[in-house]
C-alpha positions as CSV (number, residue, x, y, z in Angstrom):
1,M,240.7,284.7,253.5
2,T,237.3,286.0,252.6
3,E,234.1,284.1,253.3
4,P,233.4,283.1,249.7
5,H,236.8,281.5,249.4
6,Q,236.3,279.5,252.6
7,A,232.9,278.3,251.3
8,A,234.4,277.2,248.0
9,L,237.2,275.3,249.8
10,H,234.6,273.7,252.0
11,R,232.6,272.4,249.1
12,L,235.7,271.0,247.3
13,S,236.7,269.2,250.5
14,E,233.3,267.5,250.7
15,E,233.4,266.5,247.0
16,F,236.9,264.9,247.4
17,T,235.7,263.1,250.5
18,A,232.7,261.6,248.6
19,M,235.0,260.6,245.7
20,S,237.4,258.7,248.0
21,R,234.5,256.8,249.6
22,Q,233.2,255.8,246.1
23,L,236.6,254.6,245.0
24,A,236.9,252.5,248.2
25,R,233.6,250.8,247.5
26,V,234.6,250.1,243.9
27,A,237.9,248.5,245.0
28,T,236.1,246.3,247.5
29,Q,233.7,245.1,244.8
30,L,236.6,244.4,242.4
31,S,238.3,242.3,245.1
32,E,235.1,240.2,245.6
33,L,234.8,239.7,241.9
34,E,238.4,238.6,241.6
35,R,237.9,236.0,244.3
36,T,234.9,234.5,242.5
37,M,236.6,234.3,239.1
38,P,238.9,231.3,238.1
39,A,242.6,231.9,238.5
40,A,244.2,233.5,235.5
41,P,247.7,232.4,234.2
42,A,250.5,234.0,236.1
43,Q,252.1,237.1,234.6
44,Q,255.2,239.0,235.4
45,P,254.5,241.6,238.0
46,Y,254.8,245.2,237.0
47,P,257.6,246.8,239.1
48,G,255.9,250.2,239.1
49,P,253.7,251.5,241.9
50,V,250.7,249.4,243.0
51,F,247.3,251.0,243.4
52,T,245.8,250.5,246.8
53,P,242.3,251.4,247.8
54,P,242.2,254.7,249.7
55,A,241.6,254.6,253.4
56,A,238.6,255.9,255.1
57,A,238.2,259.6,254.8
58,P,239.5,261.6,257.8
59,P,237.2,263.7,259.9
60,M,236.0,266.8,258.0
61,H,238.0,269.9,258.7
62,H,238.5,273.3,257.2
63,P,241.8,273.4,255.3
64,Q,243.9,276.5,255.8
65,Y,245.1,278.5,253.0
66,Q,248.7,277.6,252.0
67,P,250.9,279.6,249.6
68,Q,251.3,277.9,246.3
69,T,254.7,276.4,245.5
70,A,256.3,275.7,242.1
71,P,255.2,272.4,240.5
72,P,257.8,269.5,240.7
73,S,260.0,269.1,237.7
74,P,259.0,266.2,235.4
75,Q,260.7,262.9,236.1
76,P,262.4,261.1,233.2
77,A,260.7,258.2,231.6
78,P,261.6,254.8,233.0
79,P,264.0,252.7,231.0
80,A,262.8,250.2,228.5
81,A,263.6,247.4,231.0
82,Y,260.9,248.6,233.3
83,L,258.1,248.8,230.7
84,P,255.2,246.4,231.4
85,P,255.3,243.2,229.3
86,R,252.7,242.9,226.5
87,A,249.7,240.8,227.4
88,P,249.9,237.4,225.8
89,G,247.2,236.5,223.2
90,P,244.7,233.7,223.7
91,P,246.3,230.3,223.5
92,K,245.6,228.1,220.5
93,R,243.1,225.4,221.2
94,S,243.6,221.9,220.0
95,L,241.2,219.9,217.9
96,A,239.8,218.1,220.9
97,E,239.2,221.4,222.7
98,R,237.3,222.8,219.6
99,I,235.2,219.7,219.3
100,S,234.4,219.9,223.0
101,A,233.4,223.6,222.6
102,A,231.2,222.7,219.7
103,G,229.5,220.0,221.7
104,E,228.8,222.5,224.5
105,R,227.1,224.8,222.0
106,G,224.9,222.0,220.8
107,L,226.3,221.9,217.2
108,I,227.3,218.3,217.4
109,G,223.9,217.3,218.6
110,K,222.1,219.2,215.8
111,L,224.4,217.6,213.2
112,L,223.8,214.1,214.5
113,A,220.1,214.8,214.6
114,V,219.9,215.9,211.0
115,A,222.0,212.9,209.9
116,G,219.6,210.7,211.8
117,V,216.6,212.2,210.0
118,A,218.1,211.7,206.6
119,V,219.2,208.1,207.2
120,T,215.9,207.1,208.8
121,L,213.8,208.5,205.9
122,I,216.0,206.8,203.4
123,G,215.3,203.6,205.3
124,V,211.5,204.2,205.0
125,V,211.8,204.8,201.3
126,L,213.8,201.5,201.0
127,L,211.0,199.8,202.9
128,V,208.2,201.1,200.8
129,V,209.8,201.0,197.3
130,L,212.7,198.6,197.1
131,A,211.0,196.0,199.3
132,A,208.0,196.0,197.0
133,Q,210.3,195.6,193.9
134,A,212.1,192.7,195.6
135,G,208.9,191.0,196.9
136,I,210.1,191.3,200.5
137,L,207.2,191.1,203.0
138,R,203.6,191.7,202.1
139,P,202.4,195.2,201.1
140,E,200.2,195.5,204.2
141,I,203.2,194.7,206.5
142,R,205.4,197.3,204.7
143,V,202.8,200.1,205.0
144,G,201.8,199.1,208.5
145,A,205.4,199.1,209.6
146,G,205.9,202.5,208.1
147,A,202.8,203.8,209.9
148,V,203.9,202.2,213.3
149,L,207.4,203.7,212.9
150,A,206.0,207.1,212.2
151,G,203.6,207.1,215.1
152,G,206.2,205.7,217.5
153,L,208.8,208.4,216.5
154,V,206.3,211.2,217.1
155,A,205.2,209.7,220.5
156,I,208.8,209.4,221.7
157,A,209.5,212.9,220.5
158,D,206.6,214.3,222.5
159,R,208.0,212.7,225.7
160,L,211.5,213.7,225.0
161,N,210.5,217.3,224.4
162,R,209.2,217.5,228.0
163,R,212.6,216.6,229.5
164,A,215.5,219.0,230.0
165,G,217.9,219.2,227.1
166,G,215.7,217.0,224.9
167,R,214.4,219.6,222.5
168,I,217.0,218.9,219.7
169,G,216.4,215.2,219.8
170,A,212.6,215.7,220.0
171,I,212.6,217.9,216.9
172,A,214.6,215.4,214.9
173,L,212.4,212.4,215.9
174,A,209.2,214.3,215.2
175,A,210.4,215.5,211.8
176,T,211.4,211.9,210.9
177,G,208.1,210.5,212.0
178,I,206.0,213.1,210.1
179,A,208.0,212.8,206.9
180,A,207.8,209.0,207.1
181,A,204.0,209.1,207.5
182,Y,203.7,211.4,204.5
183,I,205.8,209.1,202.4
184,D,203.6,206.2,203.5
185,V,200.6,208.1,202.2
186,I,202.2,208.8,198.9
187,A,203.2,205.1,198.6
188,I,199.6,203.7,199.1
189,T,198.5,206.1,196.3
190,T,201.2,205.7,193.7
191,V,202.9,202.4,194.4
192,Y,200.1,200.2,195.7
193,H,197.1,202.2,194.3
194,W,194.9,201.4,197.3
195,V,193.2,204.8,197.5
196,A,192.1,207.3,195.0
197,P,194.2,210.4,194.5
198,G,191.5,212.6,196.0
199,V,191.3,210.6,199.2
200,S,195.1,210.5,199.5
201,L,195.3,214.3,199.1
202,I,193.0,214.6,202.1
203,I,195.1,212.2,204.1
204,A,198.3,213.9,203.1
205,S,197.0,217.4,204.1
206,V,196.0,216.0,207.5
207,V,199.5,214.4,208.0
208,G,201.5,217.4,206.8
209,G,199.3,219.9,208.5
210,G,199.5,217.9,211.8
211,G,203.3,218.0,211.6
212,L,203.4,221.7,211.0
213,V,200.9,222.3,213.8
214,L,203.2,220.5,216.1
215,A,206.0,222.8,214.9
216,R,203.9,225.8,215.7
217,H,203.0,224.4,219.1
218,W,206.7,223.8,219.9
219,D,207.6,227.2,218.3
220,S,210.2,225.5,216.2
221,E,210.9,226.6,212.6
222,Q,213.5,223.9,212.4
223,L,210.8,221.2,212.8
224,G,208.8,222.7,210.0
225,L,211.9,222.8,207.8
226,L,212.8,219.2,208.6
227,V,209.2,218.2,207.6
228,L,209.3,220.0,204.2
229,V,212.9,219.8,203.0
230,P,213.3,216.0,202.9
231,L,210.2,215.7,200.7
232,L,211.9,217.6,197.9
233,V,214.2,214.6,197.4
234,L,212.3,211.6,198.7
235,A,208.8,212.2,197.4
236,P,209.8,212.0,193.7
237,I,211.6,208.7,194.4
238,V,208.3,207.2,195.7
239,T,206.2,208.6,192.9
240,G,208.6,207.5,190.2
241,G,209.5,211.0,189.0
242,I,207.9,214.4,188.5
243,T,204.2,213.7,187.9
244,L,201.0,215.6,188.3
245,T,200.2,213.5,191.4
246,L,203.4,214.7,193.0
247,I,202.7,218.3,192.1
248,A,199.2,218.0,193.6
249,F,200.7,216.6,196.8
250,M,203.1,219.5,197.1
251,L,200.3,222.1,196.4
252,V,198.2,220.7,199.2
253,L,201.2,220.7,201.6
254,S,202.0,224.3,200.7
255,A,198.5,225.4,201.3
256,A,198.2,223.5,204.5
257,S,201.4,225.0,205.9
258,L,200.3,228.6,205.4
259,P,198.0,229.0,208.5
260,V,200.8,227.5,210.6
261,Q,203.0,230.5,209.9
262,L,200.5,233.2,211.0
263,G,202.2,235.5,213.6
264,K,205.6,233.8,213.2
265,D,208.8,235.3,211.7
266,W,209.5,232.2,209.7
267,V,210.8,233.5,206.4
268,W,212.8,230.3,205.7
269,M,209.7,228.2,206.3
270,H,207.9,230.2,203.7
271,A,210.9,229.8,201.3
272,A,210.8,226.0,201.9
273,R,207.0,225.7,201.2
274,T,207.4,227.8,198.1
275,T,210.3,225.7,196.9
276,A,208.4,222.5,197.5
277,V,206.0,223.6,194.8
278,T,208.2,225.7,192.5
279,L,211.0,223.2,191.9
280,P,208.7,220.3,190.8
281,L,206.7,222.6,188.6
282,L,209.8,223.9,186.8
283,L,211.0,220.4,186.3
284,A,207.6,219.3,185.1
285,L,207.5,222.1,182.5
286,L,210.9,221.0,181.2
287,I,209.9,217.3,181.1
288,N,206.6,218.1,179.4
289,R,208.4,220.1,176.8
290,V,211.0,217.4,176.1
291,V,209.6,213.9,177.0
292,T,206.0,213.5,178.1
293,G,202.7,214.6,176.6
294,D,200.6,215.6,179.6
295,D,197.9,218.2,179.0
296,P,199.6,221.6,179.2
297,W,196.4,223.1,180.6
298,L,196.7,220.9,183.7
299,I,200.3,221.9,184.3
300,G,199.4,225.6,183.5
301,A,196.6,225.4,186.1
302,A,199.1,224.1,188.7
303,C,201.5,226.9,187.8
304,G,198.7,229.4,188.4
305,I,197.7,227.9,191.7
306,A,201.4,228.0,192.8
307,A,201.7,231.6,191.9
308,A,198.5,232.5,193.8
309,L,199.8,230.7,196.9
310,A,203.1,232.5,196.7
311,I,201.5,236.0,196.3
312,V,198.7,235.5,198.8
313,G,201.0,233.8,201.3
314,A,203.5,236.7,201.1
315,L,200.7,239.3,201.6
316,I,199.3,237.5,204.6
317,L,202.7,236.8,206.3
318,M,204.5,240.0,205.4
319,P,203.4,242.0,208.6
320,W,205.3,239.5,210.8
321,I,208.4,239.0,208.7
322,T,211.5,241.1,209.4
323,S,213.5,240.0,206.3
324,R,211.0,241.5,203.9
325,V,213.4,241.7,201.0
326,V,214.0,238.0,201.2
327,M,210.2,237.5,201.4
328,A,209.8,239.6,198.2
329,L,212.5,237.6,196.4
330,V,210.9,234.3,197.5
331,T,207.6,235.5,196.0
332,V,209.4,236.2,192.7
333,A,210.7,232.6,192.7
334,G,207.1,231.4,193.5
335,V,205.7,232.9,190.3
336,L,208.5,231.7,188.0
337,P,206.5,228.6,186.9
338,A,203.6,230.8,185.8
339,L,206.0,233.0,183.8
340,A,207.6,229.9,182.2
341,A,204.4,228.1,181.3
342,G,204.9,229.1,177.6
343,V,207.5,226.3,177.2
344,T,204.7,223.7,177.0
345,G,203.4,225.2,173.8
346,G,200.2,226.7,175.2
347,R,200.6,230.3,174.2
348,V,197.2,231.4,175.2
349,L,197.5,229.9,178.7
350,A,201.0,231.2,179.2
351,A,200.0,234.8,178.1
352,L,197.0,234.7,180.5
353,L,199.2,233.6,183.4
354,A,201.9,236.2,182.8
355,A,199.3,238.9,182.3
356,A,197.6,237.9,185.6
357,V,200.9,238.1,187.5
358,A,201.6,241.5,186.0
359,V,198.2,242.9,186.9
360,A,198.3,241.4,190.4
361,M,201.8,242.8,191.2
362,L,200.9,246.2,189.7
363,A,197.7,246.4,191.8
364,I,199.6,245.5,195.0
365,V,202.3,248.2,194.2
366,V,199.9,250.9,193.2
367,T,197.7,250.4,196.3
368,G,200.5,251.2,198.6
369,R,198.6,250.6,201.8
370,I,199.2,246.9,202.3
371,P,201.0,246.2,205.6
372,G,204.6,245.2,205.2
373,V,204.9,246.2,201.6
374,T,207.8,248.6,202.1
375,G,209.8,250.6,199.6
376,A,212.3,247.8,198.7
377,V,209.5,245.3,198.4
378,R,207.5,247.6,196.2
379,Q,210.5,248.1,193.9
380,I,211.1,244.4,193.5
381,W,207.5,243.6,192.8
382,S,207.3,246.6,190.4
383,A,210.1,245.0,188.4
384,L,208.3,241.7,188.5
385,S,205.2,243.3,187.1
386,A,207.1,244.8,184.3
387,V,208.9,241.6,183.4
388,S,205.6,239.7,183.5
389,A,203.9,242.2,181.2
390,L,206.8,241.9,178.8
391,I,206.5,238.1,178.8
392,A,202.7,238.3,178.3
393,V,203.0,240.6,175.3
394,T,205.8,238.7,173.6
395,V,204.1,235.3,174.1
396,A,200.6,236.5,173.0
397,F,201.6,238.4,169.9
398,N,204.0,238.1,167.0
399,G,206.6,240.8,166.3
400,L,204.3,242.9,164.1
401,V,201.8,243.4,166.9
402,A,204.2,243.1,169.9
403,G,206.4,246.0,168.7
404,P,203.7,248.7,168.6
405,V,202.1,247.3,171.8
406,L,205.3,247.5,173.8
407,L,206.1,251.0,172.5
408,A,202.6,252.1,173.6
409,M,203.1,250.5,177.0
410,A,206.5,252.3,177.3
411,T,204.8,255.6,176.6
412,V,202.1,255.1,179.2
413,V,204.5,253.8,181.8
414,T,206.9,256.7,181.2
415,I,204.2,259.4,181.6
416,A,202.4,257.7,184.6
417,G,205.5,256.7,186.5
418,R,207.9,259.6,185.7
419,E,208.7,260.0,189.4
420,H,209.6,256.4,190.0
421,R,213.0,255.0,189.0
422,V,211.7,251.5,188.5
423,A,209.0,252.7,186.1
424,R,211.6,254.6,184.1
425,W,213.8,251.5,183.7
426,A,210.8,249.4,182.9
427,A,209.8,251.8,180.1
428,I,213.3,251.6,178.7
429,G,213.1,247.8,178.7
430,F,209.8,247.9,176.8
431,V,211.4,250.4,174.3
432,V,214.4,248.2,173.7
433,V,212.3,245.1,172.9
434,G,209.7,247.1,170.9
435,A,212.4,248.9,168.9
436,A,214.0,245.6,168.1
437,F,210.7,244.4,166.6
438,F,210.3,247.7,164.8
439,V,213.7,247.6,163.2
440,G,213.4,243.9,162.4
441,S,210.2,244.4,160.4
442,A,211.5,247.6,158.6
443,P,215.3,247.6,158.6
444,P,217.2,250.8,157.5
445,R,218.0,249.3,154.1
446,Y,214.4,249.9,153.1
447,L,215.1,253.6,153.2
448,T,217.7,253.4,150.4
449,N,216.4,250.4,148.4
450,P,212.7,250.7,147.4
451,T,210.8,247.7,148.8
452,V,207.2,246.8,148.7
453,L,206.1,245.7,152.2
454,P,203.0,243.5,152.9
455,T,200.1,245.5,154.2
456,S,200.3,244.1,157.7
457,V,204.1,244.9,157.9
458,A,203.5,248.4,156.5
459,V,200.7,249.1,159.0
460,S,202.8,247.9,161.9
461,T,205.7,250.0,160.7
462,L,203.6,253.2,160.5
463,A,202.2,252.7,164.0
464,A,205.6,251.9,165.5
465,S,207.2,254.9,163.9
466,L,204.8,257.3,165.5
467,L,204.9,255.5,168.9
468,M,208.7,255.5,168.7
469,I,208.8,259.3,168.4
470,A,206.3,259.7,171.3
471,V,208.1,257.4,173.7
472,A,211.5,258.9,172.9
473,V,210.3,262.4,173.7
474,A,208.5,261.1,176.8
475,I,211.6,259.3,178.2
476,A,213.8,262.4,177.6
477,W,211.2,264.6,179.2
478,S,210.8,262.4,182.3
479,W,214.6,262.0,182.9
480,T,215.3,265.8,182.4
481,A,212.2,267.4,183.9
482,G,213.1,270.0,186.5
483,E,216.8,270.1,185.5
484,A,217.9,273.7,185.2
485,D,221.4,273.0,184.1
486,L,221.9,271.1,180.8
487,D,225.0,268.9,181.3
488,D,226.6,266.7,178.6
489,G,224.5,263.8,179.5
490,I,221.2,265.7,179.0
491,R,222.4,267.2,175.8
492,L,223.4,263.7,174.5
493,L,220.0,262.4,175.5
494,W,218.1,265.1,173.5
495,T,220.5,264.5,170.6
496,G,219.5,260.9,170.6
497,V,215.8,262.0,170.6
498,V,216.5,264.2,167.5
499,A,218.2,261.3,165.7
500,V,215.4,258.8,166.5
501,T,212.8,261.4,165.4
502,A,214.5,261.9,162.1
503,Y,214.8,258.2,161.4
504,C,211.2,257.5,162.4
505,V,209.8,260.4,160.3
506,T,211.7,259.1,157.3
507,T,210.5,255.5,157.8
508,F,206.9,256.7,158.2
509,T,206.9,258.8,155.0
510,V,208.7,256.3,152.8
511,T,206.6,253.4,154.0
512,A,203.4,255.4,153.5
513,G,204.5,256.6,150.1
514,V,205.3,253.1,148.8
515,L,202.1,251.7,150.3
516,M,199.9,254.3,148.6
517,A,201.8,255.1,145.3
518,G,204.1,252.1,144.7
519,L,207.8,251.8,144.3
520,D,208.6,254.6,141.8
521,G,206.5,257.7,142.7
522,G,205.8,256.6,146.3
523,F,209.4,256.1,147.3
524,L,210.5,259.5,145.9
525,A,207.5,261.3,147.4
526,G,208.2,259.7,150.7
527,H,211.8,261.0,150.8
528,M,210.7,264.5,149.7
529,A,208.1,264.5,152.5
530,A,210.7,263.3,155.0
531,T,213.1,266.2,154.2
532,I,210.2,268.7,154.5
533,G,209.1,267.1,157.7
534,W,212.6,267.5,159.2
535,I,212.5,271.2,158.5
536,A,209.0,271.5,159.9
537,I,209.9,269.8,163.1
538,A,213.0,272.1,163.4
539,A,210.8,275.1,162.9
540,G,208.4,273.9,165.6
541,L,211.3,273.6,168.0
542,F,212.4,277.1,167.3
543,V,208.9,278.4,167.9
544,Y,208.7,276.5,171.2
545,A,212.1,277.9,172.3
546,L,210.8,281.5,171.7
547,R,207.8,280.9,173.9
548,V,209.8,279.5,176.9
549,A,210.2,282.1,179.5
550,H,213.3,280.7,181.2
551,R,216.5,281.4,179.2
552,D,218.3,278.2,180.2
553,A,215.3,276.1,179.2
554,R,215.7,277.2,175.6
555,T,219.0,275.5,175.0
556,A,217.6,272.0,174.4
557,P,215.0,273.0,171.8
558,I,217.3,275.4,170.0
559,A,220.0,272.7,169.9
560,G,217.5,270.2,168.6
561,G,216.2,272.6,165.9
562,L,219.7,273.4,164.7
563,A,220.6,269.7,164.6
564,L,217.6,268.8,162.5
565,T,218.2,271.8,160.2
566,A,221.8,270.6,159.6
567,A,220.6,267.1,159.0
568,A,218.0,268.2,156.5
569,M,220.6,270.2,154.6
570,V,222.9,267.2,154.5
571,K,220.1,265.0,153.3
572,L,219.0,267.5,150.7
573,F,222.4,267.8,149.0
574,L,223.8,264.4,149.5
575,F,220.8,262.2,149.0
576,D,217.8,264.1,147.6
577,L,219.9,265.9,144.9
578,G,221.1,262.7,143.4
579,T,218.1,260.4,144.1
580,L,215.1,262.5,143.6
581,D,214.2,263.7,140.1
582,G,211.6,265.9,138.4
583,I,209.0,267.7,140.5
584,F,210.1,265.9,143.7
585,R,213.6,267.5,143.6
586,V,212.2,270.9,142.8
587,V,209.5,270.9,145.5
588,A,212.0,269.7,148.1
589,F,214.5,272.5,147.4
590,I,211.9,275.3,147.1
591,V,210.0,274.3,150.3
592,V,213.1,273.8,152.4
593,G,214.6,277.1,151.2
594,L,211.4,279.1,151.9
595,A,211.2,277.4,155.3
596,L,214.8,278.4,156.1
597,L,214.1,282.0,155.1
598,G,211.0,282.2,157.3
599,M,212.7,280.6,160.2
600,G,215.7,283.0,160.0
601,S,213.6,286.2,159.7
602,G,211.0,285.2,162.3
603,Y,213.6,284.1,164.9
604,A,215.6,287.3,164.4
605,R,212.4,289.5,164.7
606,S,211.3,287.6,167.9
607,L,214.7,288.1,169.5
608,A,214.6,291.8,168.7
609,Q,211.2,292.2,170.3
610,Q,212.3,290.4,173.4
611,D,215.4,292.6,173.7
612,R,213.2,295.7,173.5
């Protein structure tokens, strides 16, 4: 055997020796682990060969070369009787075992603690309200008992939190004590009228803020939730319903809880403090609309403050929040009262609030450098800005003004945000509502039946007609820009643009003709101008197609020009020939015929020059 072969065999021998030592160590460790684990249920032994740890490696020697022999023939598979049995699944646990497991995980303790919080707070409300109605005990004793109970619960919670395993009970006791103190403050203001609302707001902010500071000190979001959530149900009971005093209390509590969340990933805490303000405000808007007669400006101001707290709070807390989409949706819920303020009847205030929300959200989205405002958050808030702007316009103006304003906004949004999907859909939303106002003020029947429109309606129709053409072209351009291949969807889109253009041109010319010359001559002159206008637009499309360098890009304008030409011919023979009379019919046929001759000869000459 040559020297290289002996060296290779020597290395293989060393590697096999090292592998056998490693397997021996692993087997020893598995044996130790088996002895420390609890005994498993007995299973049937497998009759096959049993693996035993390899013995210590023999002394190193140099193996001699042996001639290779034929491999042994494969043995037949063992019969089915010798196959190992399937491992049994986990045994089903009884109800007692599942309850015991839940207790070990602490679920039972948490459920009992939450139930204790609810029952104790109901007892405090009964002490403050129902005892006063029944004349049980003196007011001083009731309030003092509530204060003593609140302080005692917090003191016991502090001691319990220092003991092992006492965290759950400490959180429940502290939450109960803080909420009881807050209800006590509300009671001395609205039930007994001992202090002025301004003083009670200061006391309430101290109590609520102290409880939330304790939650931050213990690093317990659950404690903060247990302080805020019960107030949604219990505070209206003490105040006797949804009142401005209750809303003021909730606003103070929401503002006081904001600094407590700094640096914490407490998204549900933010949701709770937002709900504590949003829900009473929405109910107050409904009640003010149906029952009470409170000043709508006061409720509107509260809605504005709530929206500001929701937006500012989200911007401040966003860098520490991991569930940012949830945070963005909570912000949307926080501004709902500001967007719904119009139900109180104050149109000016409602329009100002909606416009303020729209501008604020748009500024945040456009800035793009605010920490935590990611792509998903930006899309949600962009949609919120668009909806707020739509509400502001429809609340501030009637249909005659709102229609042209929305169409103008759609044009600007389409051009400015052509690269953003949310902006495109926002523009389409503006167009749908604006077109509804446009068609409502000047329906299609006015094109066949001469109708005198008021000056305001006529001016609105003229402006909306021009803006409708502009926004239709802008939307089609933004959705198809950069598309080399014109599929069926793109062709259908441009066909719709041609139809919208034809309708708007006819509406513009007929409305302008009736406005300037009356029903007889103005109506006929308007239709004559509409037919000529269709042909003029078709000619312009053909000229544009000839100036486009890329051959594929000519398909859309050529198709649009042919469609308009065909529509003009149909209108000329089916409508103008029977409706127009005198000079109007003559001018329409002569102008359209000359235009068709010029378009045909000019287009053919241009193609011949391009071929040469």
